[in-house]
C-alpha positions in Angstrom: 30.6 -1.7 -4.4 32.7 -3.7 -6.9 31.9 -4.4 -10.5 30.7 -8.0 -9.8 28.2 -7.1 -7.1 26.3 -4.5 -9.0 24.2 -6.5 -11.3 23.2 -8.8 -8.4 21.4 -5.9 -6.6 18.2 -4.0 -7.6 19.2 -1.2 -5.4 21.6 -0.2 -8.2 22.5 3.7 -7.0 22.6 2.2 -3.3 19.8 4.1 -1.8 19.9 2.1 1.4 23.1 4.0 2.1 20.7 7.0 2.8 19.4 5.3 6.0 21.2 5.0 9.4 22.5 1.8 10.4 19.6 1.0 12.7 17.0 1.5 10.0 19.2 -0.3 7.2 19.3 -3.3 9.7 15.5 -3.2 9.8 15.2 -3.2 6.2 17.4 -6.2 6.1 15.2 -7.9 8.7 12.0 -7.3 6.6 13.9 -8.6 3.5 14.6 -11.8 5.3 11.3 -12.3 6.6 9.8 -11.9 3.2 12.2 -14.3 1.7 12.1 -17.1 4.4 8.6 -16.8 5.8 6.5 -15.4 3.1 8.0 -16.5 -0.4 7.9 -20.3 0.3 4.0 -20.1 1.0 2.6 -17.2 -0.7 1.7 -18.6 -3.9 -0.6 -21.2 -2.3 -2.3 -18.4 -0.3 -2.4 -16.1 -3.6 -4.1 -19.3 -5.5 -6.4 -19.8 -2.5 -7.5 -16.1 -2.2 -6.9 -16.0 1.5 -4.4 -14.0 3.5 -1.9 -15.9 5.9 -3.4 -14.5 9.2 -1.3 -16.8 11.3 1.8 -15.0 10.0 0.8 -11.6 11.6 2.3 -12.4 15.1 5.6 -12.9 13.2 5.0 -9.5 11.3 4.2 -7.9 14.6 7.8 -9.1 15.9 9.3 -7.1 13.2 8.0 -3.9 15.0 7.1 -1.8 11.8 3.5 -1.0 12.3 3.2 2.6 12.3 6.9 3.3 11.5 6.6 7.1 10.8 4.4 8.1 13.8 6.1 9.5 16.9 5.0 8.4 20.3 1.8 5.9 21.3 4.1 2.9 21.0 4.9 3.6 17.3 8.6 3.6 16.1 8.9 7.4 15.1 11.2 6.6 12.1 11.7 8.5 8.9 9.0 8.3 6.1 12.0 7.3 4.1 12.6 4.3 6.0 8.7 3.7 6.0 8.9 3.8 2.3 11.8 1.4 1.9 9.9 -1.0 4.2 6.9 -0.8 1.7 9.0 -1.5 -1.1 10.6 -4.6 0.8 7.4 -6.0 1.7 5.9 -5.4 -1.8 9.1 -6.9 -3.4 8.4 -10.0 -1.6 4.8 -9.9 -2.1 2.4 -7.2 -2.9 -0.6 -8.4 -1.0 1.4 -8.5 2.1 2.5 -4.9 1.3 -1.2 -3.9 0.8 -2.1 -5.4 4.2 0.4 -3.5 5.8 -0.2 -0.1 4.0 -3.9 -0.4 4.8 -3.3 -1.3 8.5 0.0 0.9 9.2 -0.8 3.7 6.7 -4.3 4.4 6.4 -5.9 3.0 9.3 -3.3 4.0 11.9 -2.5 7.2 9.9 -6.1 8.2 10.0 -6.3 7.8 14.0 -2.7 9.6 14.1 -3.8 12.6 12.1 -7.6 12.8 13.2 -7.9 11.4 16.4 -8.0 12.9 19.8 -5.1 12.3 22.4 -7.3 9.9 24.0 -8.2 8.0 21.0 -4.6 7.8 19.9 -3.6 6.4 23.4 -6.7 4.1 23.2 -5.9 2.6 19.8 -2.5 3.2 18.4 -0.3 1.2 20.8 -2.2 -2.1 20.4 -2.4 -1.2 16.7 1.5 -0.7 16.7 1.9 -4.1 18.6 -0.7 -5.7 15.6 -3.1 -6.8 18.5 -5.8 -4.9 16.7 -5.7 -4.8 13.1 -7.2 -1.7 11.1 -9.0 -1.0 7.9 -10.2 2.1 6.1 -13.3 2.5 4.5 -13.6 5.4 2.1 -14.4 4.1 -1.5 -18.1 3.2 -2.3 -19.7 0.8 -4.8 -20.6 4.0 -6.9 -17.8 6.3 -6.2 -14.1 6.0 -6.6 -12.1 8.9 -8.0 -15.2 11.2 -7.3 -15.3 10.2 -3.9 -14.5 13.6 -2.6 -17.9 14.9 -4.1 -19.8 11.8 -3.8 -19.8 10.2 -0.3 -23.2 8.6 0.0 -22.5 6.9 3.3 -24.5 9.0 5.9 -24.2 9.7 9.7 -27.0 11.0 11.7 -26.6 12.1 15.3 -28.7 10.5 18.0 -28.0 11.6 21.4 -24.4 10.4 22.4 -24.5 7.8 19.3 -24.3 8.2 15.6 -26.2 6.1 13.3 -24.1 5.0 10.0 -26.0 3.8 7.0 -24.6 3.0 3.3 -21.7 0.7 1.8 -18.0 1.0 1.1 -16.3 -1.4 -1.4 -12.8 -2.6 -2.2 -12.0 -2.1 1.8 -8.8 -4.1 2.3 -8.7 -6.4 5.7 -12.2 -5.1 6.5 -13.7 -8.9 6.9 -11.1 -9.6 9.7 -10.0 -6.1 10.9 -10.9 -5.2 14.5 -11.2 -1.6 13.7 -12.6 -0.2 10.6 -12.4 3.4 9.8 -15.6 4.8 8.1 -16.1 8.1 6.3 -19.5 9.3 6.2 -21.4 12.5 5.5 -23.3 14.1 8.3 -26.8 14.7 7.4 -27.2 17.7 9.2 -24.1 19.6 8.1 -23.0 17.9 4.8 -19.5 17.6 6.4 -17.5 14.1 5.9 -16.5 12.9 9.2 -14.6 9.8 10.4 -15.7 7.0 12.7 -14.1 4.0 14.2 -16.4 1.0 13.6 -15.7 -2.1 15.8 -15.9 -5.5 14.1 -19.0 -7.3 15.2 -21.3 -4.1 15.6 -24.9 -4.6 14.9 -25.6 -3.9 11.3 -22.4 -4.1 10.1 -21.2 -6.8 7.6 -18.1 -7.3 5.4 -18.2 -9.7 2.7 -15.0 -10.6 0.9 -15.0 -9.9 -2.9 -14.3 -13.1 -4.7 -12.6 -13.9 -8.2 -10.1 -11.1 -8.0 -7.2 -11.5 -10.4 -5.0 -9.4 -8.6 -3.7 -9.0 -4.7 -5.4 -12.2 -4.4 -3.9 -12.9 -1.0 -5.2 -9.9 0.7 -9.1 -9.7 1.3 -10.9 -6.8 0.0 -14.4 -6.4 1.2 -17.9 -5.0 0.3 -19.0 -3.1 3.6 -22.7 -2.9 4.4 -23.7 -0.4 7.3 -27.4 -0.9 8.1 -28.1 1.5 11.0 -24.9 0.7 12.8 -24.6 2.6 16.0 -21.2 4.1 16.8 -20.7 6.0 20.2 -19.5 9.7 20.0 -16.3 8.6 21.8 -15.5 6.7 18.5 -15.9 9.5 16.2 -12.8 10.9 15.4 -12.5 14.1 17.1 -10.1 15.9 14.6 -11.8 15.0 11.4 -14.0 17.7 10.4 -14.1 17.7 6.4 -12.9 15.8 3.6 -9.8 17.9 3.6 -8.8 15.7 6.8 -9.3 12.5 4.7 -7.2 14.0 1.7 -4.5 14.7 4.6 -4.4 11.0 5.3 -4.2 10.2 1.6 -1.4 12.6 1.0 0.5 10.9 3.8 0.2 7.5 2.5 0.5 8.0 -1.3 4.4 8.0 -1.5 4.5 4.7 0.3 2.2 3.2 -2.4 4.6 4.5 -5.0 7.3 2.7 -3.0 5.1 -0.3 -3.3 5.2 -0.1 -6.9 8.9 -0.1 -7.0 8.8 -3.1 -4.9 6.5 -4.9 -7.2 8.9 -4.2 -10.0 11.8 -5.1 -8.1 10.4 -8.7 -7.0 9.7 -9.5 -10.8 13.0 -8.1 -11.8 14.9 -10.1 -9.3 13.0 -13.4 -10.0 13.6 -12.7 -13.9 17.3 -12.2 -13.4 17.5 -15.5 -11.3 15.6 -17.3 -14.0 18.0 -15.9 -16.7 21.2 -17.1 -14.9 19.7 -20.8 -14.6 17.7 -21.0 -18.0 19.6 -22.6 -20.7 18.6 -22.3 -24.5 20.7 -22.7 -27.3 23.5 -24.3 -25.3 24.1 -21.5 -22.8 22.4 -19.4 -20.2 20.0 -16.9 -21.7 21.5 -14.2 -19.6 24.3 -14.1 -22.1 21.7 -13.2 -24.7 21.9 -9.5 -25.9 18.1 -9.2 -25.9 17.6 -10.6 -22.5 20.5 -8.3 -21.1 18.2 -5.3 -22.8 15.2 -6.4 -21.0 17.0 -6.5 -17.5 18.4 -3.1 -18.2 15.3 -1.9 -18.9 13.6 -3.1 -16.0 16.6 -1.8 -13.8 16.4 1.6 -15.3 12.7 1.9 -14.5 13.4 0.5 -10.9 16.2 3.0 -10.2 14.2 6.1 -11.8 11.0 5.1 -9.5 13.2 4.6 -6.5 15.1 7.7 -6.6 12.1 9.8 -7.3 10.3 8.0 -4.2 13.5 8.5 -2.1 13.3 12.5 -2.7 9.8 12.5 -2.3 10.1 10.7 1.4 12.9 13.2 2.0 10.7 16.1 1.4 7.8 14.6 3.5 10.4 14.3 6.5 11.2 17.8 6.0 7.2 18.7 6.1 7.6 20.1 2.7 6.0 17.4 0.3 3.0 18.7 -1.8 0.2 16.7 -3.1 1.3 17.2 -6.6 4.8 15.8 -5.5 3.1 12.7 -3.9 0.9 12.5 -6.9 4.0 12.5 -9.5 5.5 9.6 -7.5 2.7 7.4 -7.6 1.8 8.0 -11.2 5.2 7.7 -12.4 6.3 4.5 -10.5 3.1 2.7 -11.3 3.6 3.3 -15.0 7.2 1.9 -14.8 6.1 -0.9 -12.6 3.5 -2.0 -15.2 6.4 -1.9 -18.0 8.9 -3.9 -15.7 6.7 -6.7 -14.7 5.7 -7.3 -18.4 9.2 -7.4 -19.4 9.9 -9.9 -16.7 7.2 -11.8 -18.1 8.7 -11.5 -21.6 12.0 -12.7 -20.6 10.6 -15.9 -19.2 8.5 -16.6 -22.3 5.6 -19.1 -21.5 7.3 -19.9 -17.9 6.3 -16.5 -16.9 2.8 -17.2 -16.4 3.6 -20.3 -13.9 3.0 -19.4 -10.4 6.0 -21.5 -9.5 8.1 -18.7 -11.2 6.6 -16.0 -9.2 6.6 -13.4 -11.9 3.0 -13.9 -13.2 1.9 -13.0 -9.5 3.7 -9.7 -9.9 2.2 -9.0 -13.3 -1.4 -9.6 -12.0 -1.0 -7.6 -8.6 0.5 -4.5 -10.6 -2.8 -3.9 -12.3 -4.4 -3.1 -8.7 -1.4 -1.1 -7.4 -1.8 0.9 -10.4 -5.3 1.9 -9.8 -5.6 2.3 -6.1 -4.7 5.4 -4.0 -5.5 7.5 -7.0 -5.5 6.3 -10.5 -2.7 7.2 -13.1 -5.3 9.4 -14.7 -6.5 11.4 -11.5 -2.7 11.7 -10.1 -1.7 13.0 -13.7 -4.3 15.5 -13.7 -3.2 16.9 -9.9 0.3 17.4 -11.2 -0.9 18.9 -14.7 -3.1 21.5 -12.4 0.2 22.5 -10.7 2.4 22.9 -13.7 -0.5 24.7 -15.8 -2.6 26.4 -13.2 -5.5 25.0 -14.8 -7.6 22.1 -13.4 -8.9 19.6 -15.9 -10.1 16.7 -13.7 -13.9 17.7 -14.7 
């Protein structure tokens, strides 16, 4: 890499070199898709607060759904590759990355980890082809960080069916997904069980939350379950307690950290492009010392976060990643993302709040990434418990 090329790339330490040729080419195809198909239209969808569902078939052609899962029509690639794909999607637009993370990570991941062989064969191949879209219903209106102790949605066995009652909130994709994972407490055993609820089931409703200021181009819904009957064959056979839910979240948490890197990276690249084109006081602002200072701060945050995520993904591929390592990646990367998108907006001055310059979208979307899949505070306390031996969450 020559000296002239280094400032043009946000992969400053060439982490793509960790991938084999096939996976690197896949990352480049996803990048091109985001640049060519998503960037020209995403501001319109973001403003409307709607997801560009007509682009799902084109996303399906990328062949990235279920990237790290083996068998069942899934690609079976490393978690490192999956993470870098999440970064590229978020670099183009965090809403698209969130749609993908919910479908490929949370929904498909739950079935992969908690489904029987029959259930995995029934659903995963069609989800990998994106013929079926998934959602993941865990968070409730009154329970977010404390959901492990506070699941109020109930499941009651009635012969060969289960009857679900309760509500879920902030559930991505839920209003149009074909399959919705619902976590509910068995009233007879107090165990948290997983169910696959099919869109259109009697008593199931999903209403999109309006007036969001972040991730506006992906739908989050309030789900209501009113005596929804789910056949026993749709109960996830290997989900026996909340521990199984936690296993899914551990598996996907690093990809959210990668998404934070991508959000920061997208804002940085737009800011760098702007700095090269914007002229003040008779010269491009990229030649100003304070502008270069902001660019280097952003690039430093992106590079530090990406290298941390890369190592976490390598540990995940080796089967050695712990909860606290996943939490460190998520907490650190989202903090650095929040700083970086703010600096990108600062570099652009007032123009940074105009959607036509893109950075304002990343600034808003960063607020959601900062909080979902475990808040900074909770992830910090998970790491704190590991290094001190003392739990301080409550």
